N, C-alpha and C positions, 0 to 999 in steps of 0.2 A: 504493500500500500504506500509506503514512504517513497519507494522508487517510482511508482506510478504518478504520485503527486508531483515529484520533481521533474519527471519527463514532460508533464503537462505545461509547466512553466516555460515560457519562451526564453531563448537566448542563454540557456545554461549549458556549461561545458559538461562533457561526459563524466569527469571526475566528481563534479558536484552531485550528479545523479547517484553515483556510486557512494558518495558520502552520505546521502539520504538513506540509501539501503543499509549502510553500516549503522546509522542512527536507529533504524527500525530493528536491526538484528541485535544490537548491544544494549539498548536502553534499559533492559531489566536484568542484566547479568548480576547486579548487586543484590538481588533478593536472596534472603537467607533461607534456611529450611522451612518448609511449609509456607513459603511465599509471604503474603501480607500478614499472616498470623504471627510471624517472627518479628515484625516491625516494631511493636510496642516494647519488646525485650531489648532490641538493639538501641532504640531511642532512650529507654530508661537507664540502661547500664552504661552506654557509650556516648549518648547524645548525638547519634548519627542516624541518617536515613539510608534506605537502600540506594538512593540516588548517589549519595556520597560514596558508598561502597562500590557502586558502578564505576565511578571515576577512578577509584583506587585500583580496581581489578583491570580495567582497560590499560592503565598506565604501568602497572607493576607486575603483570604476568606475561606469559608468552604471547598474549594478544598484542601487546605492544610491539614485539619483534615482527609479528606477521604484518601488522599495519605499516611499520617502518620499511620493511622489505618491498612493500607494494606502493610506496611513495606517499603514505599518509602520515601526518603528525599525530602520534598517539594522544598527546594532550588536547589537541584540537578536536579529535574524534571523541574523546572522553567528555569534553564540555558539550559538544553538540548532541551527544547521545542522551543527555538529560535536559536538552533545551536551554543550555546556558552558554552558548558560543557567542561569537562577536557579531554575526549577521542575523538580524532579527527574523527575517522570513525563513531562514534555514532552521532556526530554533523551532519555529512554529509548525514545521512539518511534523514534528514529534511532540509539540507542546502548545496546543491551541484548542479552541472549542470544537474544531473539526479536524483534529490531527489524525495521523495514521493509526496511532495506538487506540484511540476511541472508536474509530471506524472498525478496526480489527476486532477488539474484544466485544463490542456491542453485537456484531453479527455472529461471531464465533460462539459466544456463551448463550445467546438466544437460541441458536441452532442446537447446540449440544444439550441444553436443558429442556428443549421443547417449548420454550416460552412463546416463540412465534413473533417476536418483534422484528420487523423488516426495515432495513435501511438501504437505500440505493447508494452504496459507498462509491461506486464508479461515477455516478453523476456528480458527486462532490469533487472527486479527484480530477475529473475532466473539466471542471469549471473554476479552478483556482487561478489566481493571478497575483501580481505584486503591486501594491499601492503604497507609495512612500516607504519603501523597504519593509513593508509588512505584508503578510499573507492575507489576501482578500478572496471573496467568493462572488462569482457572477450572480446577479439578482435572480437569474433563471433557476438557480439551485436553492433559493430561499426555502421553499416547502420541504426540500430534502433535509436541509439543516434543521428545520423545526422538528421533523420526524426523528432525526438523530438525537436531538436534545431530549425529546419526550421519551424515546425508547431507552435512552441512558437512565433517565429518572425512574422509569418503570422497572428497568433491569435491577437497579440498586434496591428498589423497594421489594421486588418479588424474588430476586435471586441472591444478590450479595448480602442484603440485610435480612434474608429469610430467617425466621426464628430458630429453626433447627440447625441450619448452617452456622449461624452465629453462636449457638450453644456449644457446638463442637469446637469452634474457634476459640471461644472464651476459655473453655476447659484446657485446650492445648496451650494457649498462651500462658495461662496460670502455671501449668506444669513446667513449661520452659523457663519461666521466671524462677521457679523453685530450684531447678537444677542448673541454673546459669553458672554456678561455680564449677560444676563438673564439666560443663560444656566449654568453659574457659572463654566466654563470650568477649570479655574485655580484651584478652590477649589476641583472640582471633581477629578482632576489628583492627588491630595494629599490624597483623601479619596476614596478608591476603591469601597466601598459600594455606595457612591454617583455616582461614575463613571458608574457603571453598571446599574444605573437607567436612564442613558442617552440613551434611545432607540429611534428607528426611529419615533415611534408614538409621544413620548414626544417632540422631537425636531420639528417635523412637525407641531404640535399644536402651539409651540412658534413662529415659522416662520409665521404661518397663522394669529396669533393674534397680532403680533407686527407691529405697523404702519410703521416702517422703512423697513420692508421686505414684507409687504402685496402685493405689486405689483409683486415681484419676485414669491411669492406663487401663485398668480392668474395666472401668465404666465406659471408656471410649471404645475399647476392643469389643465389648459386648453391647454396644450401642445403648447404654443406659445414660442418656444425655440429660443435661439439666432441663428443668421445666420452667416455663414462663409463669411467674406469679403476678407480674404487673407489666402492662404494655401501654405505650402512648406514642402515636405518630405526631410529631410536631412540625408545623410549617410556620416559620417566623421570618422576620426581616433579618437581613445580614447584620450580624453583631449581637442580636438578642440571645443567641444560643452559645456565644463564646463561653458563657458560664459553665456549660456542660462539658467543655473541653479541659477544664481545670481538674487536675487529679485530686487536689485538696477538697474540692466541692464534692466530687464523686465519693471519696472516702468518708466525708461527713455524712452523706446520704446513707451510705452503707452502715455506718455506726448507728445512726438513728433507727434504721429499720431493724437492726440486730437488737437494739435495746428494747424496742417496742414489741418485737415478736418473741424474744427469748431464744432465737436461733443464733448459734455461734456465727460471728461475722465471716469466718472463713468458708461458711457454707452459703454465703450470700454474694451474688455477683451482680454488679450494676454495669450495664452495657449501653453506651451512648454513641453509636456510629453516626457521623454527621456527613451530610452531602450538600455542597453548594450546587444548586440545581442548574446554574449556568457555569460550566467548568472553566472559570478564569481566576487566576490568582489575584489580580488587581481588578476589582469589580468596576473601577472607574474607566477601564479601557473599553473601547468600542469593538464590536464585532464588525469588521469592515466588509461592505458590499460595494460592487461596482456594476455599472450598466454601460455596455459598449454599443448601444444602438446608434446607428448613423455614424459609426466610427469614432465617436467621442466618448472618452472614459469619464464617468461621473462617480464621485465618491458619495455613498449613501450611508446615513446613520441607521443602524439596525433597529434601534428602538422606535424610530419614526415609521418604519415600514413593517414591523412585526410586533403585534401586541403580545404574542407568545414569548418572544425574547424579552420584551419589556417587563413582563411579569416574572419570568424565571430569573432575571438578573437581580431581582430584589428579594428573592426567596431562598431560604435555607431549610432543608429537611433533616430532621434528626429523629431517630428511632430510640426511644427510651424504654429499656426493658430491665426488669429485675428478675434474675434467675435464681433458682435454688433446687435442692434435691426434691424428688417427688413427695416424700413424706412431710416436707416442710411447707408445701405450696400454700395451703390455706392460711397458716399463721403469717407467713411472709406477705401474702396478698393483702390481708387485713392491715398489717402494719404499713405497707407501702401506700395503700389508699389513704391512710391517715396522714402520712408524710406529704403526699403529693396533692391530695384533694381536700384535706381538712381545713377548717377556718383559720387555723394558725399554721398552715402548711408551709412547706418548703418555698413555694412560689410567693407567698405573702411575706415571708421573713427575709428572703435574700434580695438584696438590692442589685438591680442590673446596672 
């Protein structure tokens, strides 16, 4: 997809198209074991993201030698692979509201889960252009972009944020945090050769053999997953839900539910995955459209021509769930409802 987008852009050299393909190929090599599930462990212990690990791996492994032998600067490729290179439109091929990554995973995961969300990725790829050094989209492809954004939102709600999928992820993340000392996560983040040895099989065996995580392993292996005691889907304006990203706030909620329910806090899990419905880091930036009718290129403001983008740009979706073991569900449900919906509840007492 990245190569296809690059080929569509006019006046680009062949090596730039190849660079785009390398972006698509390498942009996720920094993911740890069990992919996104490992991310909270890496961030908490090392203060690093998988993107930063991608840069390290591209620059510090044999990938660097292969790139150099073929005429590419490994540092440049590493930066572009996570959308942080010098040329803006080149970054946006892999990091924008309609980048190759989003086109790929939205189609792929919808197909393999049977969700049925369809996006004409090729119509987007064939209608890109460069406006003021930024990646823009021909106005003809506006309905397709709207379809992509809505499909992405629905995919997160029904696939990535699905309660059963998240239950398994929450359990696995907790187990990896507990055995982080045996996994030597901090040391691995400094030594990329050690980091790439942390694969699913290695971590799974550590979780299975460690007495501290044996019960989590057995529950996962036998599909005795955590159950939802409380759930709320929140759609708020950008900034209103930043509160739910704070670890101290989440831990405070967990403590209060534990106190009210009498259930040990280690058996209570608060999960708050958050999604910006318009996938842009800086929400003040425009989604750029152009019209080339009559041979004249016109720059158009996305919000003025698309009420869908106008609304999505101002909305954040968060799924708030409280999980616990099956036998604790009723007690935790009652306590969570008191915390979140009572007259002196969490929402009334915490200042935004």
